[in-house]
N, C-alpha and C positions, 0 to 999 in steps of 0.2 A: 567369203572364201579368200584364202591367201593366194596371191598371184604366183608365188613360188610353186605351189602345187599345180597350178594350171600349166606353168612352164615345164615342169617335170613330166606331166602327162603328155604334153605336146612333144617333148623330146623322145619319150618312149615310143609314142605312136610313129614319129618320124623315123626313128631307127628301125623299128620293125617293118614299117612300110618299105623302106629301102632294102632291108634284108629280104623281104618277100620278093621284091622285083628283081634284084640283081644277084642274089646269092642262093641258088638252089641247094648247093652242097652244104653250106653252113646251116641252112634250114633243116636239112636231113639230119645233120649231126645233132642239132638242138633237139629235134624230135626224138631221136634215139636216146638222148640223155634224159629227157623229160618222161619217156615211157618206162624207164626202169622203176621197179617197185621200191618204195622207201621202207615200208614195214608191212608185215602180214599180221593180222590180228586174230586169225583163226586159232593158231596154237596158243596164244596168250589168253584168249577168251575161253578156251576149253576148261581151264582150271577154275574159272569163275562162272561156269555154265548155269548152275542152280541160282546163284545170286542174280546173274543177268536175266534169267528167265522170270524170276519173281519180280524184279524191278520192271521188266517190260509188261508183265501181266498187270501189275498195279497201275502203271502209267496208262496202259490201254483201257483198263476199267475206269480210271479217273476221266480220261478223255471222253469216253462214251457217256458217263454220267453228266459231264459238263455239257455235252452236245444235246442231251435231252432237255436241259434247262434253257438252252438258247437255240430255238429252232432256226434262227437265221444263220447259225454256224453249222450248216448241214454237213460240210466237208469233214467236221471233226468225227462224225460217225465212221467214215471211211478210214481215216487215219487211226482212230482208236481200235477198230476191228483189225486192221493190219498189224498194229503194234501188239495187240492181244494175241493174234495168230502166231507171230514170231516168238512171243514169250512162251506160249504153250509148246511150240516146237523145241525151244531150248530146254524146256523141262522134261518133255515126254518123248520126243523123237529127235535126239541130237544127231543120229546117224543120217537121217533124211536131210537135216540141215547141212551136214558135211557134204553130202552128195550134191545138194543144191548149190553150195558154195563152189564146188569143183566144176560144176556145169557152167556157172556164171563167170568163172575165171577166164574162160575162153573169150577171145575178142570176136564179137559178132560182126562189128563194122569198124574198120579202121578209118579214122578220120585223117590220118596222115596222107593217104593217097588223094583224098578229096581236096585237102589244103594245098598239096603240091600241084594238083591239076588247076586249081583256081588261084594260084599264088599271085599272079600279076594283077588280077582284079582285086584281090584282097589287099595287095600292096597299095594300089591306087586309092582304095577306100580308106586305108589307114593314113595315107599322106593327106588326103582331103580332110579327114578328121583332125589331123595335127594342125593343118592350116586354120581350121575353125577354132580349135582350142587356143592357138596363138592369137587369133583375132579377139577371142573372148578375153584373154589376158590383157590385151591392149586396151579393150574397152573398160575393163576393171581398173586399170592403172590411170586412165584419163580422168 
């Protein structure tokens, strides 16, 4: 591993650690900037609904068939059934999928309040992590 990467990670951890400890307002501004949606895919995906549904059904069926061949990969059954379910929703019940999307668009739990409440503890953890990363970089350079 390059030492430069370790130093960069340490600097980022140190900056965010001090940001968490000393600057609540800057953290709130950063949180509001990061919470803004970048793009919505619901409208773009509506025109490719049938293609997306067929692709999801094929991938779900393939995952289920692979899972039957390898019993140790039991979790592929769950993933395959989930993908197959959403593929069938895209094909046959797109209105229900739109409703589900609008319900899930609401924020159920905002992590911003939890981070702000524990910001000093998180800042200390980040600073300790930065010290460890700098020490690791020192050991690598030796």
